[in-house]
C-alpha positions in Angstrom: 24.1 101.4 -279.8 25.4 98.0 -281.5 28.0 97.5 -284.2 28.7 94.8 -286.4 32.0 93.4 -286.9 32.1 92.0 -290.7 34.7 90.0 -291.6 25.8 72.0 -291.4 20.4 64.6 -290.6 22.1 63.2 -291.8 25.2 61.4 -292.5 26.8 58.2 -293.1 24.9 55.4 -293.1 21.9 57.0 -292.0 21.9 59.5 -288.9 18.3 60.1 -287.9 15.6 59.4 -290.6 16.1 60.6 -293.7 19.2 58.7 -294.9 17.7 55.7 -292.9 15.0 55.8 -295.0 17.0 56.1 -298.2 18.9 52.8 -297.2 15.5 50.9 -297.1 13.9 52.7 -300.1 16.8 52.7 -302.4 19.1 49.8 -301.6 20.9 49.9 -304.9 21.8 53.6 -304.2 23.3 52.8 -300.9 25.3 49.6 -301.9 26.2 50.7 -305.2 26.3 54.5 -305.7 28.9 55.6 -303.2 31.4 53.7 -305.0 30.5 54.7 -308.3 30.4 58.4 -307.6 33.5 58.3 -305.6 35.4 56.8 -308.7 34.6 59.5 -310.9 37.6 61.6 -312.1 37.8 65.1 -310.7 39.2 66.2 -314.0 35.9 66.0 -315.7 34.5 69.0 -313.5 34.4 72.1 -315.4 37.3 74.9 -314.5 35.7 77.9 -312.7 36.0 81.1 -314.8 38.7 83.6 -313.3 37.4 86.4 -311.0 37.7 89.9 -312.7 37.3 91.6 -309.6 39.7 89.2 -307.3 41.9 92.4 -306.8 38.9 94.3 -305.4 37.7 91.3 -303.4 41.0 91.0 -301.6 41.2 94.8 -300.9 37.7 94.7 -299.2 38.5 91.6 -297.5 41.9 93.5 -295.9 39.6 96.4 -295.2 37.1 94.3 -293.0 40.0 92.5 -291.6 41.3 95.8 -290.3 38.1 96.9 -289.2 37.8 93.6 -287.1 41.0 94.4 -285.3 40.1 97.9 -284.6 36.8 96.9 -282.9 38.6 94.0 -280.9 41.2 96.8 -279.7 38.0 99.2 -278.9 39.8 101.6 -280.8 37.2 104.4 -282.0 39.4 106.5 -284.0 40.9 103.5 -286.0 37.4 102.1 -286.4 35.8 105.4 -287.7 38.7 105.9 -290.1 37.2 103.0 -292.0 34.3 105.0 -293.3 34.0 107.5 -296.0 34.1 111.2 -294.3 30.4 111.3 -294.9 29.7 107.6 -294.2 26.7 106.5 -291.9 25.7 103.9 -289.5 22.0 102.8 -288.8 20.3 100.3 -286.9 16.5 99.1 -286.5 16.5 100.6 -283.0 16.4 104.2 -284.6 20.0 104.7 -284.3 21.6 106.9 -287.0 25.1 108.4 -287.1 26.2 110.5 -290.0 30.0 111.2 -290.7 33.3 110.2 -289.5 33.8 112.4 -286.8 30.5 111.7 -285.2 31.1 107.7 -285.8 34.4 108.2 -283.6 32.7 109.7 -280.9 29.7 107.2 -280.9 32.3 104.3 -281.1 34.2 105.9 -277.9 30.9 105.9 -275.9 30.0 102.4 -277.2 33.6 101.2 -275.9 33.3 103.1 -272.7 30.3 100.9 -271.8 31.6 97.6 -273.4 35.3 97.6 -273.3 35.6 93.9 -273.7 33.3 93.1 -276.6 34.1 90.6 -279.0 32.7 89.8 -282.5 32.4 86.9 -284.8 31.5 87.1 -288.5 29.0 84.4 -289.3 29.1 84.4 -293.2 29.3 86.9 -295.7 28.4 87.7 -299.3 29.9 90.4 -301.5 28.6 91.7 -304.8 29.7 94.6 -307.1 27.2 97.2 -307.8 29.6 99.1 -309.9 33.1 99.9 -310.9 33.6 101.6 -307.6 30.8 100.3 -305.2 30.0 96.9 -303.7 27.4 95.3 -301.2 28.2 93.1 -298.3 25.4 91.2 -296.6 25.7 88.7 -293.8 25.6 88.1 -290.1 27.7 88.7 -287.0 27.5 87.8 -283.5 28.7 90.3 -280.6 29.7 89.3 -277.0 29.7 92.5 -274.8 31.8 90.8 -272.1 33.4 87.4 -271.3 30.3 86.4 -269.3 27.8 87.8 -271.5 25.7 85.6 -274.2 26.4 86.1 -278.0 23.7 88.5 -279.4 23.4 88.2 -283.5 22.6 90.8 -285.8 22.3 90.9 -289.8 24.1 93.7 -291.6 24.4 95.4 -295.1 27.4 97.5 -295.8 27.9 99.5 -298.8 31.5 99.9 -300.0 32.9 102.9 -301.9 36.2 103.2 -303.7 37.9 106.9 -303.2 40.7 107.2 -305.3 42.6 103.6 -304.9 41.0 103.0 -301.3 38.1 101.0 -300.7 35.9 102.4 -297.6 32.5 102.1 -295.8 29.8 104.5 -297.1 27.1 102.9 -295.4 26.3 100.3 -292.5 22.9 98.9 -291.8 22.4 96.6 -289.0 19.2 95.1 -287.6 18.6 92.5 -284.9 18.2 88.6 -285.3 15.7 86.7 -283.1 17.6 84.0 -281.8 16.2 80.4 -282.1 16.5 78.7 -278.7 16.4 74.9 -277.4 12.9 75.6 -276.1 11.6 76.0 -279.6 12.2 72.4 -280.1 10.6 71.4 -277.1 7.6 69.8 -278.9 10.2 67.1 -280.2 10.1 65.6 -276.8 8.5 62.1 -276.8 8.8 59.0 -279.1 8.5 59.1 -282.9 8.1 56.4 -285.6 8.4 56.2 -289.3 8.1 53.5 -291.8 10.3 52.5 -294.9 10.2 49.9 -297.6 10.8 46.2 -296.9 9.3 46.3 -293.5 11.8 48.6 -292.0 10.9 50.7 -288.9 12.4 53.7 -287.6 12.1 54.7 -283.7 13.6 58.0 -282.4 13.1 59.2 -278.8 13.9 62.7 -277.4 14.3 63.6 -274.0 15.5 66.6 -272.1 19.0 66.4 -270.6 20.4 68.0 -267.7 18.5 71.4 -266.8 16.8 71.7 -270.2 19.9 73.0 -272.1 20.0 70.1 -274.3 17.7 67.6 -276.2 19.1 64.1 -276.4 17.7 61.9 -279.1 18.2 58.0 -279.6 17.2 56.6 -282.9 17.2 52.9 -284.0 16.6 51.2 -287.4 15.2 47.6 -287.7 15.0 45.8 -290.9 15.5 42.4 -292.2 19.0 42.9 -293.3 20.1 46.1 -291.7 20.1 47.3 -287.9 21.9 50.1 -286.2 21.2 53.2 -284.2 22.9 56.3 -282.5 22.7 59.2 -280.4 22.3 62.8 -280.9 22.8 66.0 -279.0 20.8 69.1 -279.8 21.6 72.4 -277.8 22.7 76.1 -278.4 26.4 76.1 -279.2 27.9 78.9 -277.0 30.5 79.8 -279.6 28.0 80.9 -282.0 24.7 81.3 -279.9 22.6 79.4 -282.5 20.8 75.8 -282.2 23.4 72.9 -283.2 23.2 69.3 -283.0 26.1 66.7 -282.9 25.2 63.0 -284.2 27.0 59.9 -283.6 26.2 56.5 -285.4 26.9 53.3 -284.0 28.7 52.2 -287.2 31.0 55.0 -286.5 29.8 58.0 -288.6 29.6 61.3 -287.1 28.0 64.7 -288.0 27.0 68.1 -286.9 24.3 70.6 -288.2 23.3 74.1 -288.0 19.5 74.5 -287.2 17.7 77.7 -288.7 13.9 78.3 -287.9 11.4 79.5 -290.5 8.1 79.4 -289.5 6.9 75.6 -288.7 10.2 74.8 -290.7 13.6 74.0 -289.4 16.6 73.8 -291.9 19.7 71.8 -291.0 22.9 72.5 -292.7 24.5 69.3 -292.3 28.0 68.2 -292.8 29.2 64.4 -291.7 32.0 61.9 -291.9 31.3 58.5 -292.9 33.1 55.6 -291.4 35.5 55.4 -294.2 36.3 59.0 -294.2 34.1 60.2 -296.9 32.2 63.5 -296.3 28.4 63.8 -296.9 27.0 67.4 -296.9 23.3 67.9 -297.3 20.3 70.1 -296.2 17.7 68.4 -294.3 14.2 70.2 -294.0 12.0 69.3 -290.7 8.4 70.7 -291.4 6.2 70.6 -288.1 2.7 69.4 -289.5 1.0 69.5 -286.0 1.8 68.4 -282.4 1.9 64.7 -283.5 3.4 64.9 -287.1 6.2 66.2 -289.0 7.9 65.7 -292.3 11.7 65.4 -292.8 13.3 65.8 -296.3 17.0 65.4 -297.4 18.0 67.7 -300.3 21.2 69.3 -301.9 23.3 66.2 -301.2 26.8 65.8 -302.1 29.4 63.0 -301.3 32.9 64.2 -301.6 31.7 67.1 -303.8 29.8 64.7 -305.9 26.2 65.4 -306.2 23.7 62.6 -305.2 20.0 62.4 -305.5 17.5 64.0 -303.1 15.4 61.9 -301.0 11.5 62.3 -300.9 9.9 63.6 -297.7 9.3 60.9 -294.8 6.4 61.1 -292.7 7.2 60.8 -289.0 4.3 60.4 -286.3 4.5 60.8 -282.6 4.0 57.5 -280.7 1.3 57.9 -278.3 1.5 56.8 -274.6 
């Protein structure tokens, strides 16, 4: 039985491909827009409306903080107390437990086999279905022991208010197929793409160490621009997810979470430019075939100010 504990290339002047091409395709944006957008007054932004359910959100958050504490303490009785008397738990392995008393017994058996279990919430959304009900959706990673790998699952939790107290009415959990660094093995080799004004971007990916990480070396050469950098891609042991760390020769740094969706990889990127400004964006890498992929940067913001999306870039393998 599993149990869920409830509770971001490309940066700076052009880490990897997309922003590098932006520098060559749209020089005015690179050279002027940064100063323009950063100089806009924050006061021009509309103020968010007051949250009418703020008190309920706080109460549910407190409930799940207590839930997490009980799980970390392996306290079956305290954990089961977070459910309604007729609450239920289900997972995609066919396990279903109904009622608080049965839940307590099930948790006691669970903690007997994994007393050192730890859980980490990885994002959660909460919406209210009615005055006295709410739905939370998210993802959690559980480590069964200090030497065990993280296992991730998705969860849906229905909260019910009984009197003045919020409780769990139903929890459903489903396993998540983890992406691995081997899933990016097709990247190994040398790649190139071309921008305007004669710019050429080359990136070489190689296995590092015992094939636990992929190391990328990238370089841009154009009449007025020349720089490069390094990227490391691997599984972050703290989350169990594919993650990358990127370092520009100009001083910019960035990180990204990689999530696969079929032949696409979606990168949630956050980076810091050499001058300290923060650039966030979503990069989409789409594999066309063994020798071709496209790269696009969207949903971009510089210090919370939106900046234009970049068009897709075609990248091709350099044949030996």
